[in-house]
N, C-alpha and C positions, 0 to 999 in steps of 0.2 A: 508583575505590578508595574504600572506606567512610570517611567522615569528611573526605575531601578536598573543598575548595571548588572549584567549577568556575565560570569566568567566560566570558561570551560574548566573541568577538573584539573587539567594540566596547568592552566594559567593560575588557578587558585593555589595549587601546590608550589608553583614558582614564586608567587607573591608571599606565601607563608615562609618559604625558605629565605627570601630577601629580608622579610621582617625579622626573622630569627637572627639572621646574620648581623643586621643593623643593631638589633637589641644587644647581641653579644658584644659587638664593637663598642656600644655605648657603655655597657657595664664594665668592660675592660678599661675604657678610658677613665671612667669614674674611679675605678680601683687605683689606676696609675696616679690620678690626681690626688687621691687620698694618701697614697704612699709617699708622694712627693711632699705633701703638706706635713706628714708625720716626720719625714726625714729632715725637713726644715726646722720643725720644732725641736727635734733631738739635737740638730746641729747648733741651734741657738742656745739650748740648755748646756750643751758641752762647752760652747764658747763662754757662756756666763760662768760655768763652773771653773773653767780655766782662769778666767779673769779674777774670780774670787780667790782661787788658790794662789795666784801670783801676788795679789794684794796681801793676802794673809802671810805668805812666806816672806814677802818683803819686810813686813813688820817683825815677824818672828826671828828672822836672821839678822836684821839690822840692829835690834836691841842688844843682843849679847855681843855682836861684833863691835858696836860702839863702846861697850863696857870694856872689852878686851883691849881695844886700841887706846881708849882714854886712860885706863889705869896703867897700861904699859908705858905710856908717855909720862905719866906722873912718876913712875919708878925711875925712868931714864933721867927725868929732870932732877929728882932727888940725888941720884948717883952723880950727875954732872956738877951739881952745885955744892956738893959736900954737906948738905943739910942732914940733920938727924934722920935716921932710918926707921923711926917708930912706926910709920905708916906703911912701910914696905910689906910687912906680913899681911896687913889688912887688905892692901891693894892686890897682893898676890892671891889672896883668898877669893876676892871678887872675880879675878881673871879665871881662876879654876872653876868657880860656879858658872860663869858665862860659858866656859868651854864645855862643861858637862851639859848645859842646856842645848848648845849647838849639837853635841853628840846625840842627845835624845831625839832632836828634830830629825837629824839625818837617819837615825836608826828606825824611827817611825816610817819615814818615807820609803826606806829600803824594805821594811817589813810588808807594807801594803803593796808595794810593787811585786814582791815575791809571791804574796798570797794571790793577787789578781792574775799573775802569770802561771800559777799552778806549780811553782817550783819550791814552795815552802814545805819543809819537812820537819816533823816532830821527832824527838827522841824521848820515848816514854820509859818510865820506871814506876813500879808500885811505890807509893809514898804515903806517909802519915799526913792526912789533911790538916789536923790540928796544928802540927808542927809547921806546916806551910803557912797557915793562917797567921800564927803567932809571929812568924818572920816578917810578914807584910805589915802587921800592926805596929811592930817596932819602928818601921820606916816612916809611917804616917803620923804616929802619935805626937811627935814634937810640933808639927804644924797644927794639929787639932787643938793642942793645949794653947798655942799662941792665940787662937780665935775663941778661946774659952768654950769650946764645943764639948759635948758629952759623946763619948764613943763607947758603945755597949756591945759586948760579944755574947751571943747566945748560940752555943755549939752543943750538939748531941754528944754525950760522953762516949758513945760507941761509934764515932765516925769511921767509915771503912777506909782501908787502904785501897786506893784506886790507881789505875795506870794513867799517869800524866807526864807531860813534859814539864818538869818542876819550874824551870825558868819562865816558861810561857804562861802557866797558870798564875804564877806570881805577878806577871805582867798584867794579866786580866784583872786580878784582884786589886792591885795597886792603882790601876787606871780607874776602877770603879770607886775606890775609897778616896782617891784624889779629886775626882769629879764631885763626890758628895761633899767633901771639905770645901772645895772652891765655891760651889754654888749654894752653900748653906751659910746663913748669916751668923755673926758672932753670937755665941750662946746657944746655937742650934743643937740638934741631936742627930747622931748617926748610929745606926744599928746594923750589925752584921749577924746574920742567922745562917747557921750551917746544919743541915739535917741529912740523915741517912734515908735513901729512897727504898721502897719495897724490894727492888731488884739488886740491892747492895751497892748502888751508885750513891751519888751525893748531889744535893742542891745547895748552892750558896747564894744568899741574897744580901744586897746592901741597900738599906732604906735611909732616907734623909728627910729633914723638914725644910728643904731649900726652896728655891724659886719655882721649881716644877716646869713642866712643858705641856703644850697642847699636842694633839695627835700629829698635826702638821709639823710642829717643831721636832717631835721625835723622829719623824721620817727624814727631816733635813739633817738632824744630828747623826743619823745612821749612814749618811752619805760621806764618802771620804772628803776631808777638809771642810766639812760643815760645822759651824759653831752657832749654837742657839743664842739669841739675843746678843748680837755682835757688839753693841755698844756697852753691854754689861761685861761680856766675856773679854773685851779688849783689855781690861785691867788685869787679866790673868794670863799666865803662860799657857800655850797650847796650840797645836796645829789643827785641831778638829779631827784627829785620827784615832783618838783613844777608844771611842765606842765602836767604830767600824772594825778596828783591829781586835778588840775584845770579843766581838761577835764572831769574827772570822776564826779566831783561835779556838773558841768554844766549839764551833762547827767542825773544825779539823779534828778535835778530840771526840767527835761523835755526839756532842751534847747540844742542848738548846739554849737560846739566849732571848730573854724577853725584858721589855721595859713597860712599867706602869707609872703614869705620872699625871698630875693635875697642876695647873698654874697656882702658885702660892700655897700649895698643899704638899709639896715634896715629890720625891721620885723614889721608886723601888726598881732596882735592876737585879734580876736573878739569872743564874746559869746553872746548867746541870753537867755533871761528869759521870759518864756511864761506867759500869763495872767492867771487869776483865771479860772480853768477848771470846767466844770459842775460836781457838786457833791463834789467839794473840799471846805472845810470850815476851812481855817487856822485862827488862832487867830489874832485879830487886835493888834497893838502895845500897845495901851492903856489898852487892856484887860490883856495882859501879865504883865503889870506893876502894875495892881490893885491886 
């Protein structure tokens, strides 16, 4: 055909090879550009998370430290001036409370660091779940009563004895109950449900009538140091580590951890504890005490 260029078979093969090479180089360059953009996004997110963590820790550490310093100075002033010491015990109590709060913050940070580094170890023993639940309820009931909230317990009468690290499961349950209490208004309702699973494990759920969360807020709350509705949460103690630690401890036990929530309709968090697995030989409670 007039005006149409003709190439020999060798030339066509060479052109095709050049085209393939150029196309491959273009694809590689695009992939590299995409990877760089992704890395920048991850870097920006990491930087933002670090900034949020530092801002949160600044508040959480300064508040109890100011209390410790302030009340210590009051006690020093009382002792130096020879004034009556009626307030000394009260101020000492405030100092002890602030110190415990600081200890909890540091413990949470150490826990999440060990979990993320893979050095966190459980010490399991077969334990009565109802006894474990009752021990947690005793700790949170006074705060629940202060807000005139209703706390209801619905537990199967035949809950199994399962292999757990007792201290860590208590930590999970107290975190969930404390969150339900914090983010539920005065007069609200909290329900704890514990049931036996078909494989002789257990499921424990904590439901509340609190402020609830969207799917995006749930995802954020499950990231270390994340707090949902910061302006609301700022009036409450907390590092934002409670849910991530609870989820991680559940997974270390071989269980599952799930959250269902809707804004203004409350939140339900449940976790499972599997039965004794083949080859697993945890201590019995009485063996540990002997």
